[in-house]
N, C-alpha and C positions, 0 to 999 in steps of 0.2 A: 504494500500500500504506500502510495506517495505521501510524503510529509510536507506540510505547509507551515511556515512560520507566520505568526501575527505578532507585531511589535506591541508592547504595552509599557506605559509610563503613567505617572500621576497626571491627572486632569484630562484623561481620555474621554471621548464622547461615548456614552453607553451604547447608543444604537450602532455606531460605527465600529464598535468592537464586538458586541454580542451577536448582531445579525450575521456578519461573515463567519464568526466563530462557529455558530451552530450550523449554518448552511454548509460550510466546508467540512465539518465533522461528518456529514452524511456520506462523503466519498473519500476523505483523506484523514490521515493522522494530523492533528493540529497541535502545535506547541506555541505557548505564549512566551515570547522572548522579551525579557526586561533588562534593564541595566544590571540587575542582580538576580540571582536564582532564588526561587521560592520566597519571593518578597511580595507583600500585599501592596497593590497600587490602587489608589482611589480615583474614581471618575470625577467629573465636574460636579455631580450631584451627590457624591459620597459613596457610590456603589463600589464594592471592593472585589477585586479579582487578583489571584495570585499568579505570578510568573512560574513557568516550568523550568526555564533555563536562563542563564546570564548570557548577554550578547557576546562576552569574551569567549564563551564556550560554544557558540553557534558557528558552524562551518557551512559555507555555501553549498558544498558538495552533498550535504545531508538533506537539503530541501529542494522541492520542486518549484517553490515560489515564496514570496514574502508579501504580506499585506500590512499596510500602514494606515491605521485609523486616525481620525482627526481629533478634534477637541484642541486643547492646548498642549497635549502630550508630545506632539512632534517637536515643540520648542525644547522640551526636556530631553527627548531622544537624541537630538542632534548635538547636545552637549557632551554626549558619551562617545569618545573616540572609538570604542569597540562596536557600538551600535552603528555608527557611521561606516566603519570598515566592513561590517557584515552586509549592510545594504549596498555598499559600493561593490563588494565581491559578487553579490547576487546580480546586480545590474550588469557588471562587466561579463558575467558568465552567460548573459542573455536570458536569464530566467525571468518569469513573469514577476513584475513588481506592481502591486496595486496600491494606490494612494488616494484617499478621499478627503475632501474638505481642507483641513490644515496639514494633512499627511504629505502633500508635495513639498513642504518645507524640508523634509528629509531628503527628497530628491535634489533640491537645490544645494544641499550640503554634501551629498554622497555620490551623485551621478553626473555624468556628462550629458547635459540637456541640450547641447548645441544641435540645432536643427530638429528637435523634437517638438511635437505639438502637444500641449497639456491644458488641463483646466484645473480649477481649485476654488476654494472660497475666494471671492473677489479681492480681498485685502492682500493676497499673496501674489497678485499679478506682477507687480514691479519686481519682487524678489525672483520670480521665475523667469521673467524677461531678462533680468540682469544675469541670470545663470545661463542664458543663451536659448531659452525655449520660446516658442511661439505660443502665447496664451490665448485661449478662446473661451467664450462662455457657452459651453455645451454640456448636456447631461452626462455624457461619457465620451472620453477620447482615448483611442487606442493608437499608440505610436511605438512601433517596434514592440519591445517587451514591456512597455509601460501602459498601465490603464489608470486613468485619473477621472475623478468626478468632483462635483462641487459641494454637496451637502447630503444629509441623511435621506432626503427625498429621492436621491439618485441611487440609493443602495441596491434595489433589485437589478437594475440594468448594469450597475458597476460590478457587482459580484458575478453576474452571469457572464460578462465579458472577461473577467479575470479567470473564471473557470474554463472558458473557451481556450485561453492561452495555456492554461495548465494542461489541457488535453491535447494541444497541438504538438 
């Protein structure tokens, strides 16, 4: 069974973590990757979820893809050199990388976005353009191995497109 990583940090958006977590568990082994292993992380509303593995112990070759939920957690994620290195390795290996809402902040820190088309929560537009991406306001954007979306309302189509990449 293929294994998929979902990143977790404090201030995650509950919908953007839980919806893909349970949907992906239908067909994949899913691990929550945090800055630290077996650590409780709190969502924006105080919902608690525990990480399975520390990013320093996550190796790109062990995962079919990585999913990056939004909320304010990506700002904390990108402060961890190990988390950035993990996402960079996944992106460079051409593995599916899903990022929704504020999740593309990690892409700006960890991936070469030159020539990539992306979307996100609107306030990230300048950051993503400064990272070399073409930003658009669309429900879902697939650009090579990246799948991006704007907000929780885009989750059904976002997760569906991420799974298509995992299966290709």
